[in-house]
C-alpha positions in Angstrom: 94.2 88.1 114.4 97.4 88.9 116.4 96.3 92.2 118.1 96.9 93.6 121.5 95.5 96.8 123.1 96.7 98.8 126.1 96.5 102.3 127.5 99.5 104.5 128.0 99.3 108.1 129.2 95.7 108.3 128.2 96.3 106.9 124.7 94.7 103.7 123.6 97.4 101.8 121.7 96.5 99.0 119.3 99.5 96.9 118.4 99.1 94.9 115.2 101.2 91.8 115.3 100.4 90.7 111.7 103.0 91.3 109.0 100.4 91.4 106.2 97.2 93.4 106.8 94.6 92.2 104.3 90.8 91.9 104.0 90.2 88.8 106.0 91.7 90.4 109.1 90.0 93.7 108.9 86.8 92.8 110.8 88.7 92.0 113.9 91.0 95.0 113.5 88.2 97.6 113.0 86.1 95.9 115.7 88.9 96.4 118.2 89.2 100.1 117.4 85.4 100.6 117.4 85.2 99.0 120.8 87.9 101.4 122.1 85.9 104.4 120.7 82.6 103.0 122.2 84.3 102.7 125.6 85.3 106.4 125.5 88.8 106.4 124.2 89.5 109.5 122.1 93.3 109.2 121.6 93.9 106.1 119.5 97.4 105.0 118.3 97.8 102.2 115.8 101.2 100.6 116.1 102.1 99.2 112.7 105.8 98.3 113.5 105.3 94.7 112.4 103.2 95.4 109.4 105.1 95.1 106.1 102.2 95.0 103.7 98.7 96.5 103.4 96.1 96.0 100.7 93.6 98.5 99.4 90.9 97.2 101.7 93.2 98.0 104.7 93.7 101.5 103.5 90.0 101.9 103.1 89.5 100.5 106.6 92.1 103.0 108.0 90.3 105.8 106.4 87.0 104.6 107.9 88.5 104.3 111.3 89.9 107.8 110.9 86.4 109.1 110.0 84.8 107.2 113.0 87.5 108.6 115.4 87.2 112.2 114.3 83.4 112.0 114.3 83.6 111.0 118.0 85.8 113.9 118.8 89.0 111.8 118.8 92.4 111.6 117.1 93.8 108.6 115.3 97.6 108.3 114.6 99.9 105.6 113.3 103.3 104.6 114.6 106.2 102.5 113.3 104.9 102.5 109.7 107.3 100.6 107.5 108.6 102.2 104.3 106.5 100.0 101.9 103.3 100.7 103.9 104.1 104.4 104.0 104.5 104.4 100.2 101.1 102.8 99.8 99.5 105.4 102.1 101.2 108.2 100.2 100.2 106.8 96.8 96.6 106.7 97.9 96.6 110.1 99.6 95.8 108.6 103.0 98.9 110.2 104.4 97.1 113.5 104.2 94.7 112.3 106.9 96.7 109.8 108.9 99.4 111.3 111.0 102.5 109.0 111.1 105.2 108.8 113.7 108.5 106.8 113.5 107.9 105.0 116.8 105.3 104.5 119.6 107.0 106.7 122.1 107.1 109.8 119.9 103.5 109.2 118.8 102.2 109.0 122.4 104.1 112.2 123.2 102.5 113.9 120.1 99.0 113.6 121.7 100.1 115.9 124.6 98.2 115.7 127.9 
């Protein structure tokens, strides 16, 4: 899976380089976020700028990651969500839990200090 992680201003950023997020990729994706949480990261940003499609399994995975992050006292946010992906998140109600920002910079700022 095409995925990179970095830390910026105390925010763990996971950049997804795949255009289509679907079931076969989710183990690597969720494992990367779980590893960040296990290492003590509490501010997690998922950069979905390159993602143009998500399936229902991906939405379920995002909700599970949201649950894991909040259970550990953290916050999970999304950045760069494309319109088609935003529509899927809205149709399923996931947008009620997953805070979305237009770009990475505004999302990092939203975490505060």
